[in-house]
N, C-alpha and C positions, 0 to 999 in steps of 0.2 A: 780537577777531580769530581767536583762539583756539581760543576756543565756536566757532565756524564753523565755521572747520578741520575739526573734530572731528565739527561736526555732517554736516557734506558727505560725511568718512572712511566719516560712520554710513550716510550715503544709501548710498552707494560699493557699501560689502557685504552692504549689505541688495540692491542693487542684481544684486549677482552672486550672491547665494541665489539670486534669485526666478528670475531667468535659469536658474541651474544645473537649479529643479525644471523650470521647461517645460522644458530641456531636460530632463530625464527620464518629461515626459509624451510628447513627442513618440519617444521612442527607444523606447514601448513598441507591439507590433506583432505583426501574425499574419500567417499565410500559408499558404496550399493549397496539394499535390500533392500527384499519381497517386503510391499507392505498392505496386497493382500490381492483379492481376485475381483471383478463386477460380476454382477449376476448377470451375466452373456460371456462370460468367461477370460478378459479380457483382466490382461495384468497390470498393476500397478508399483508401481517401487520407488522408491526414497532417496535419496540422494545428498548426504548430510557432507555439511562445509566444517571445514576443519582449522583452525592455526593456533590453537596450544594451550588457547587462551578462553573460547565460547566459540559455539558450532550453529548453524544451524541449517532443519531440513528442508529437502525440500517435496514435493509428490509431484510422479507424471500426472497424476490427475486432477486438473484444474489450477496448476505451477502452486499450488497450494504449499506455503511458507508455514513447516505443520508442528513446529516447534526452535524455540529460541533461546540454548541455554548461553546464563549469563549470567559476571559474577558481580555481585557488591561489592561496597568500598571496604567491606571486609576478608575479599576473596571466596562469598560461600556464591557457591553457581545453580540457580531456577530461571527456568524457565519462563520466560515470561511475555510470551503470545497464548494466545486463547485458540481454542484444536480439540483434536480429541487424539485419543492412543494407538485405534486403527480407524478401518478405515469406512467400517461398520455406521461409525456414527456420523462421518460423510455423509452418506445417501439414505440415513434414518427415516423411515416419513414424521418426525417430528424437525427434523436437520431439512428435510425438504419445500415443508408446512414454511417453516420461517422464514428458513436462510442468509443466515448472517455473517456468508462469506467471508468467514472464517481466511484467515491467507491466502486467499483468490487472486486469482490474477481474473479482470475484468477488462471485458469487455461483450460485445465490439464498442459499444460508450457505455461507461462508466461512471453514474449517476445518472437522472432521471430525464426524458426527453417526454412533452404536457401530451398528454391526453394518445402517449405511443405514433406520432404523427409527424413528419415534416415535411418540403420541401424542395428539392432538387435541379438547381436548373428546369424548373418549369416543370417538373412531374415529382406528384407525390408518392411519396411511400409510408409505407403505416410497419409497426411489428407489431411486438409480445405487447397487450395490458396485464402485467404482472404485479403492479405494487397500484390496484386503482387509487383513481384511475390515469394514471400514469405509466411508462414501461420503464423500469430499476435494471438498472447494472445489463443489461444484453438482450434483460427476456427470461423466457421458462430456462432456456437451456443456453445460455450462455459461456463464456469462455471458461468458468468456473467450472463447469462440469465435462467440460471436455478433455479427453487421454490428450495429452504435448507430451512429440517426442522430445528423444534425450540425450544430448551429449555430450558427454563428462567432459571437463579439459582443467588445465595446470598450467599454471608459467610460472619464473622467477617472481612473483610478486603476491598471488593467487588463485587463486583455487573457484570450481562453478562451475555450470551449469546447464551448457543454451536446448532450451525448450523449442520448439518449432508448431505450426499449428498451422492447417490450411482452411481457414473458415470460404464453405460456398456462398457464389450469390445464392440471395433470398431466406440467410439464419437469421433467427432473432423471430420469425415468424412461424407459432410450432403449433401444427395442427393439433396435435394429442392429447395440448393443455388449450383449448382453447383462451383466449383471450373475448369480453365482453367489454367496444364494439369490439366485432371481431381481424384479425391484422389479415391483408390478403399479401402484400409484397416480400417483406422480411425488408433487412437491409441489402441493397442495388453492391454487384462487382466482387469478383473472387479474392480475397482478402489471403496475401502469405504475412505469416507476423515468426516471430519470433523475439521471446525472453530471456534475455542474459539475467542468468543472478552471478555475482562474487563474490568473495571474500580475499580480503586481504588482511598485512598484518597491521592495522592500524585499526580493526575495526569495523570499519566499510565496510558495508554491502549494498551493492549495485548492482541494481536494478539496468539494464536499457533493454529497451523497447526498440523495437524494427518493423516497419510493414513493406507492403507495396500492394496497391490493387487494379485491375486489369480495367472499371468502371471506375468515374468517379463513386465517390460515397464516399461516409462523414465517420470517425476513429479520434477515441476518445480514451486510452489506456489507462490500467492503476494498478495498483494493487491494495489487495484490499485488510492487511495484517492489521488484531485488534493486540494495543497494547497493556500491558498491567507487569511492570515493572518493582513492581516491589515482588511477583510471582505472580504462575498463571490461576485462579480460584483463590489469591489471600481477601479478599473482598473489592472496596472499591476503590476507584479509580479516581473519588473524590480532595484526596489528598494530597495526588499529585498535584505540579507545576508548568500550565505551559505561555511558551509566551509565543507570537504568530510576528510574523515581518508583514504586516499590512495595516494598510492604514481603512481603510476602504474592506465593506463582504456586501454577496447580490442578499436582498435581501429575500424574502420566501412571501409564496400564499397559503390555506389555509391547505392546499398540497406539496406545500416542495416543491415547488415550483418560481423563479427565479422573477422576477415582478417585471427587470429590463435597467434597472435604477442600483448602480454603484455606490452603496450606502457613508457614510464618515462610520467608524468604530469609536470616536471619540464618545465620552459622556455615559456608552452604552454598555448592558454587559459585554458585549460580541470583542472590546479591546481588551488584546491583550497582548498590546505594545509592550508591554512589562511584564513579569511576571504576574500570574495570580494560579490558585486555587481552581482544579475544576469546580468544586464541589460551592465554592466561594459567594458563586450568585445565580448559580442555574434555575436557581427556583422560583431566583425574583418572577415579576406583576410585571414580564416587560413582550408583548404580545410573537414578537419573532421566535420564541423561550414558548410560548406554549402553542406556536405551531407546530414544533419539533418535540416538544415535550423532551424538553434540551438541547442542547445547541447538537445541530444536525445539517451546516450553512460549508457557503462556499467563501472562505475570504478571499481578498487579488492581493497579489504577495507583491508586496516593493516590489518593483527593478526600476534602474535607470534607462532613461530615454532613449530608444532602443536598443535594446538588448533585450533580446524574444531569443537566445538561444548558452547562455553564461548557465553554472550552474549558483546559486543565488540559496544564502541561509534564507529558509521556511518557514522553520515551526523547530522548538527548542521545550523537550519535554522530563522534565524532571520527578522523580519520587524522597524527598526528601528521608526516608526511613531509612533504606537500600542505600542509598548515595545513586545511585546507577541515572544516570545522562543518556535521552535519546535525541539525536539530533539531522533534521532532516534539510538536503540538501538537492537541487530541482534546478531544473532549464526551463519546467512549465509556468503557468501567469496565477493556476490557482491552487488553493487545496482546500478541502473537505474535513474537518473536521467532528466527527461521527461520535456525541460520550454512549452511546449504546445504550439508549432509550426501549430500544424494544426489546434487549433478554428480557427474555420473562420467567425463568426460571424453570423454560421446560427440558433444554439441555444440560447434560454434564460431563463435564471436560474434562480433557488429558489427563489431570491428578484427580478424575472421580466426583471432585465437588459440582455442585451445583450452579451456573452462569444467569446471574439476575442482574435484574436495569442498573447502568455504573459498574459493571463491574469489572470492561476495557472499553476502550481506543480508539476508535480509527484515523488515520491524517493520509491521507487518501488527497496527493497528486497530480494537477488534472488542467483541462482546459474548463470552464463554467457549465453546471449543468444547463441542460434544455440549450445552448450553445446556438442548432441548426436553426431556433426559429427566432436566434433575437441577433438581427446585421450590425447590433455594437459592441456584440461579444469578438471579441477575438476568434479567429474559423478554423473550426473543424474538418473542413470538407482537402478531402483525400484526393488526389485525379493522377493517370495511367504517367508513368513515365515521374511520378514527384516521391520518394524514399520517408515515411513518418517516420519519426524518429525522436527518440528522446530518451533523457536518462534520471533517473531518481539517485539519490546516497544518503544510506544509511551510518550516519555514527554513534559507536557507542561508545559511553566513556563511562567514571565514576568522580565525584564532584569532586576526586583528588586530581583531578590534573583532565575539565571539560572542556572539551573538541580539538584542532590540530592545524584552524583556517581548512581554505579550499582555495584551490583546487583548481 
C-alpha cells in the first residue's frame, strides 16, 4: 500500500511537471504592431517575442532590438536595453549625428576598417569614412538604417522573426553624404543576408546570421544592443560586473584601429577573466583607456585549438542590485566591449530619461576590427559558393539561477 501511494505521488509529480512544460510552451507568442512610417512612406513594423516571463521587441527598421523586458530577482520587470519609444527617436537629426547604433543589426562590416580602405584579390576598395579617419559599422547607410523584410515563425520550443535584406554591390559608398577622402567603390558583391531572432523558454535570445555573395567580399555581422541590467535610463553601468573569457585583446592606436598584435590582458585593466565592476578601473591612467575614453576594444576569445564553430561562453554581465544576469555564447573569435563612452546627453531614451556617458554598454560578438588589413587575424573574406553562417546566444537569468550550460 505504501509503495502504491509512492507510485501515485510520483505520477502526480510527473503530471505537474508535464503540465508545467505545456503551459510554458503555450506562453510562447509573437505579436506584430505598427511602429511608424519613414519620410518616404515606408511602414516600420515591430515584432514582440514573448515566453511569458520576458519579451523582446524587434523592428524591421535596422533589425533593431527596441526593448527587452526582463524580471529582476524579485519578479519586477523593466526594459533593460537602450532605445526609443517611437520611430522618430531613431531617425532624428540628433540620433543620426551621433549614431550610437542602439540595438541595430550591423553590416556589412561591424567595427572599424582603417581609412576606409582594404585590398581583396589585388583590388583596392574604398568605403565611407564616417568615423574619421576610418569607416565604422558599414558606413553612413549601413544595415542599421535599412528596412528588412520580416517573416515571423513559431516552433514548439521558440518564437522568432526572420529578417532578410539584399545588399547591392557598391553599398557602403554613400554619395549623398561624401566622406573625406571620398569613397569610390563601396563593398564588392551582391550579398543576400538573413538574420533570425528567436526566443525560447529558457530565456535564450538566439541570433543566427546567414549570408551569400556573388563576388568575393568581406563580411562581419553583429548586433549592437546596449545593456543596462538595472533598467534603461536608470544611470550608469559602472556597478555592473563583467567577466570575459579572454586571455588576450587587440590593442589599438589613437584612432581605435588595432595595431596588429594580440596582447595579454594579465596585469592590465583589460583583464576581465574574473569578475570586475565596469567602473573599477575605467578612469585609470592606462593608454588604451585613454584612446577609447574607456573600454572600446576587441577581446580575443579563448577557444579550444582548432575549434572555430562551437558555441563558447564569451561574457557574463551581472547587475548586483537587481540580480539580473546576461550570458553571451558565440562561435565568433572576438567580442567588442564598449562602455558607452560617447553617449553625450543629447539623446533621451524610451523612458524619457537622458543618456549620458556610461549609461549603457555593448557586447558585440565579431571578427576582429580591421581584419581585412591584417593577414594574421582570422579572415572575414566570403566567396561565391561559400555560406557565411554564425550564431550568438544571449541567455537572461537572475543570480538565483545563473546560466544553464550549453548547447
